[in-house]
N, C-alpha and C positions, 0 to 999 in steps of 0.2 A: 417635462424633467427629468425621462425614463434616462437621458443623458447626459444627466448634473450638466447642463449646457442654457443658456438663454440664446436667442433665436439670433440676437447681433453678430456673434461668434458662428453662426453655420451659412458661410459667405455668400453658397447655392440657393439654397431656401429663403435666403435673408432677401437675396436679390429676386429671387421670381416672387416672392411674396410682394416688396416694393412696388416692380414691375407693372403689376395693377394698377396702382396707385397712379402711375407714372403717364400710364394708357388713358386712366380717366380723365389727368389734368387735357394730356393732348385734345380729347373728342370736348369736354370743356372747353378749349382755346378757339378748335376747330368749329364748335357752334356758334359764340359770339359773334364768328369773322363770318360766319354763313348770313347769321342775324343781321349784321351790317351791312353785308352783300344786298341783301332784301331792300331793308332800310333806304337804302342808297339806290334802288332799280337795278341796280346791277351796273349802274353807270361807274363808280368811285373802284369799285373790285369785283373787275369781272371772271378771275377764277373760279369753278365751282370748286365743293366740297365735293369729294370721293373714294373711294376703300382704293381706286387707284394710283391717287397722288399720295395718299400712306405707302402703299405697295412699291410706291417708286423712289420713294424716300428713302425709307428702312433697306432698300436695292441700295441704294444710290451709297449710305453709311456704312453698310458691310462690304462694300468695294473701295470705299476710301480706308474702312478698319484694317483688310486686307492688305491693302497698301502699303497702307502705314507700318504693321505689325505683321505682316507675312515675312516678308526678309527676317525680324528679327525672332520668328517661330520655328523658322528654316536653322538658323543656326542653334538654338538652345536646343532642338531636338538631337542636334550632331554632337552637343557638347555639354549637355544641360548644369554641368556642376562646373565649369568654368568659364560660363556665361553670369550663372550666379552667383559667385564670388566675385568679376570682373565687376559685376554691378554692382552688391552692395560696397565694393571696395569706394566708389565714387562716394559716398557718403557718410556721417560722420557719426548717423545713426541706421540699426539694423529694426527691421518691420517687426513689430511680435507676429507669432504665427496668426492671432485674429484680426488681423487688418484686412480693411475690405479691400477687394480686388475692384480694378480700375473699370471694368461693365457695371459693379454695386455703385459705384462713387458715380459711376455717368448717369445710373439712374436717380440717385437721389438729385445730386445737382439740378436733371432735369428738371425734375418734379419742383424742385424749387423757383427756378427760373418761368417754367410754364405756368406755375400761379402766379407767380407775376404778372406778366403776359397777361393772363385772364384776367384779374385786376383792372390791367388799363385795359381792357376792351370792355368790361364792364362799365366802367367811367366814361367812355366813349361813347357808348350803348345809348346811355343816360342822355348824353348831350343831344344825340342825333333823333330821336326820338323822343325827346321833349317829354322825360319821363325820370324826373328826380329823384325814387326811390329805388332806383338802380345802383345810384352812387349809396346808398346804404349798404349796399350787396358789395361793393369793392371793402365800404369800414366792416362789414360783417366775416371778410374773409382775411384778416390782418392775423388772429388771433391762429387760424388753419396757420398758416404762412409761419409765424413764429413757431408753432409746435415742430410742424418741418426744420428747421434753424435748430431746434433744439435737439432733434435725432440727429442731424450734421455733428454736431458739438459734441456728442456723446459718443460717435465713430470718431470725430477729428482726435481724440484722448485714449481712443484704441480701447471702446467699451470699459474702461475701470469704474470697480466696484464702487471706488471713492466717488464715482459723481452719479449714485441711482437717484438723486434728488433731480438732476436733471430731467432722466428717466420721468418719474412720479410728475414734474412740471411740463415735462411734454405732455403724459394723460390729461391733465389740467387744461392746457392751452384747447388740446384735441376738444372735447367736449365743451369748452367758452365756444371754441371758433364754429361747433356742428350747433351749438344754442344764436349768437349772433345770426350765422349764415339763415338759420330758420325764421328767426326775427325778419332779416333783413325779406326774406320769402314771402313771407306771411303782407307784411309793408307794402311788394311789388302787387299782390295779389288785390291788396287792398284796394291801394294806387289806380288800379285798371278797372275794378269797379265803380269805381266813383267815376273816371273818365269814359267809361261804356257808354256811349248814346250822344256824350257833347259833341257839337259841330263847332269846330275849329276854323273861323273866315279866315282861311291862309291860305298862300299857293303853297301845296306840300313839296311840290322840290326844291323852291327858290330857300323854305322855312329846312327844310335839311341839310342842302348846300352851306347855308348859311351857320348853323350849328357846329357843322365840320371845322368850319374856317375858323372857326373860334376856338372851337376846342382844339384844334393844331397851332392856332396864335397862340393860348396861354398857356400849353404844356413847351412849345419851342421857347417861350421867353421865361422860364423858369428853368435856365441854365444850370442854377448852383442846386438844384435839388433831380438832374437827372439822372432815373435808372434804369434797369433791368425793366419794369411795367412801357417805361417809350418805346422800347422796341414792337409792340404792338402798332405802334406810329409808323414807327423809321421800316417797317417791315410788309409797312399795309398793300403796296401794289405785288407784291410776292405771290405765287400758286402758294395752295398748301404743300406741295412736295417741295419746292425748296424752303416753303418757312420749315416745315420740318427736320431738312439737311440738315439746315440752318443755325438749329436749335442741336443734332448732334454735335457739330462739331464744335460749338461753344461750351455744348456740357464736357465734352471730350476735353478740349483744353483746360478749361477749371476744373476737371475733377483731373487731369491730372498733377497741375499746378500743387493741388490740395494733398494729394495721396501723396508724391514726393519731395513736394517742397515742404514737409511737415519734417522729413527725417533731416531737414539742415538745421532747425530751432530745437529747443529744448522743452518747451513748455508743455507739446502733446506728452511729452512720454512724462511730467510734473503736475496731475492732475491737481485743480484749484477749483474749486466753487465758484468763485466771486469773480474769476475770469472766464471761466462756464457761462456765468449766468450775464455775464457783461456781452457775450460776445453773441446768447441771445436776445439780448433785450437792447442794444445799443440799435443795431439795424433797423430793427422792429421800433423806436422812437422813430427813428429819420423816417421809415415809411411813414408813419403817422404826419410825419410834419410834411412829405410831399404831398399826402393827400389833404391837409389842414388847406396847406398855400394857393391848392389850386381851389381848392372852397371860396377863399378868402377873395381869392384873383376874380373870378367868378360872378363874386357877390358884390364887388368893388366896381 
């Protein structure tokens, strides 16, 4: 409080802090992908996780960013006031001084997408290794994702003090999510203890392939409930480098749409608690409906 300002309004510090969460989510996604490769004996997913893949993806993302924004930066440097005036004139509204920069928006959006992909991978992993408790982890991750949506919602309304209840809700959802993930991890541990030493008289390779086919069939059959979490299956054959590059490009596109698209509408400039909570919980309920539908189809 030395500067009498909240972290969300200090873009550089805010972005750097949130980038640690994004990196954590990246490694969770890559860890699940590696686990699935090992479960398949590397037959279904041949590309290995490596720091080289991550470095290659980041390098490609930087090159794309330079190609897209490099020319604009040169023009901006030559005539900054003219460029700003011309750009601002394109929108009905002007961004407040505390608006998130595009890189900070990308960090937030990518964290949400990565978390959904991790949820899909956890569900798939449960099917492949025949360990239902891993599906509990997917359910346990839901409140944490809702917490991320709450953070983005607060930023969508330009961190309006009138929506401090959204910040409180984010904190509550984080506590709940951490607790449900811990409970899920405990159930996974206990399930592993029960299964330890048991001998299952099946052909492991055929069993794994059958589980994968069943999972993909159920997922593809739920066209009405397609979501970001299905990218885990859609991009399953991609290397880690390609996956991360796609995530960077998708996150950048969505972030640009949110950042500048919000200038074309009025509601981000008119804080409304009911609307903010709707933005948080409607997607969360749809997320829950997706996993409930999958559970129902698998038990049928």
